[in-house]
N, C-alpha and C positions, 0 to 999 in steps of 0.2 A: 342310804339306800341305793342301792343297783336301781334304774329303770330297766323295763323290758325291751328289746332292740326289736327290730324287725323281722329280726329271725323265729324268737320267743313267741311276738304276736302271730304270726303265721302257725306255729308250730300249734300252737293253742287251740287255735279257728279250722287245724286241721286241714289246710287249705295248701296241697302238695305244691302246685306251681312254684306259689311263691315262697316257701321252703326252699327248693330247688335252685328259686333264685337268687336267693338269699346267705344259702348255706355258705358259700363262699367268701363271702362277706365277712363275717364274723367269725370270733373263737369260737368250736363246735360246745365247747365248757364254758363260756361266758352265764354267769348268772345275772338274771332279771330280777325282777317284783317277788319278797319273800326269801330271795337267792334261790330262788327255781331255774334249772338249765332250761333249753327246748328241749329236751329229751323228756324232760320231766313233764314239764305243760302240755306235751304231745301222750305221754303214757297217761295223766288223770284225764284225757278227756276217751281216751279210747282210740286215739287215732294211730292206726296199726299202719298204714302206708307209710303215714309222716314217722312214726318210730322205725321203720326198717329204713327205711333213707336216712334215719340221723344216725342210726347202729353202721352202716355203711361207711361213715367218717369217721369211724372210732372215737364215739365221746365216753368219758370215763360216767361209767354206766352206775357206779358207787357214789356220788355226786350226791351229798344230802343237800336238804333246801337247809333254811334257817332253823327249823321244828326237828332237823337228824332225819326229816323222810327223805327217801329214795325214789326214782323213777319204776321199780320192782313194785315198792312197798304202796305208790300212791295207787300203780291199774291196778295191783289186788286188793287194795282197799275198796275200789269202786266197781270192780266184779268183771275188769275188761280183760277175762280169759285169755284171748289171743295176745294180747298184749304181753301179759306174764308169761306166754308160751315166746315170745319173741324173746322176750329178757333172759330165759331162763339156757337159750341158746348161748349168751355171750362169754366168754372163757374167763373173762377178768371179771366176771358176774359174781360179789360176796355177798350172799344171803344173810351172812350174820353180821354184815359193817354198818350197819344202823344201829339206832338208840332203843328200836322197839324190838321185841320177840317174836318173833314169825315160826309158826311148824307149817311143813309143807305137808299138805295133804294128797295123795294119788288115786285120785279116783278110777282113772282106769291109766292104761298102759302107756296115754297120748295126751290126754289132759291133766293140769295139773290145779288145784285151789289153791289159796294162802289163808290161812285161819292167820288173823293179825290181832292181838292183845298186848294193850299197853296203856299207860298211863299218861306218856309223853306224846300222845296223838293232839294234833290242834285242837283246843276247843269248839269250834267253828265244825270239825269233822264229824258225818252224818253218822246216824246210831244205826246200828247193824239192821233194822229193820226197814231203813232207808236205800239198801245196797240194789240197784238193779236188773242184778241177775238173781233171782229166784233161788237156784240151786247153791249160789254162794251164800245168800240170806239165811236158808236154811241149816248151811253148814254151823254158820258163825254164832244160830243162838242156842 
């Protein structure tokens, strides 16, 4: 199994300075632990500035981890609406690419929230009641 490199760790921690320092040293699509890219790790934690920086280097936004989860799905799963919106702007994004089913719910003209339902989510994924965003939590129940 691949190990996280310095770019993965910096992205996961939301350390913009370190991400910028390491971004040219590693393949932007390199997979680390759980086959996760730096983009997926940053999206999971809701680190918008890191996600935006990574997107500037044209990563494959559709690369899934070992469970078939993409950065978009992970960001939506944890209620990071700003990250979801940033990912939605990527022309190559394929919301049908992953193994989970996703429905896009437009709340207003500028806010999108995803409803995710699947039996393919990792067993350690939080239940809807553990979502940090109460609006997303209410939408999912």
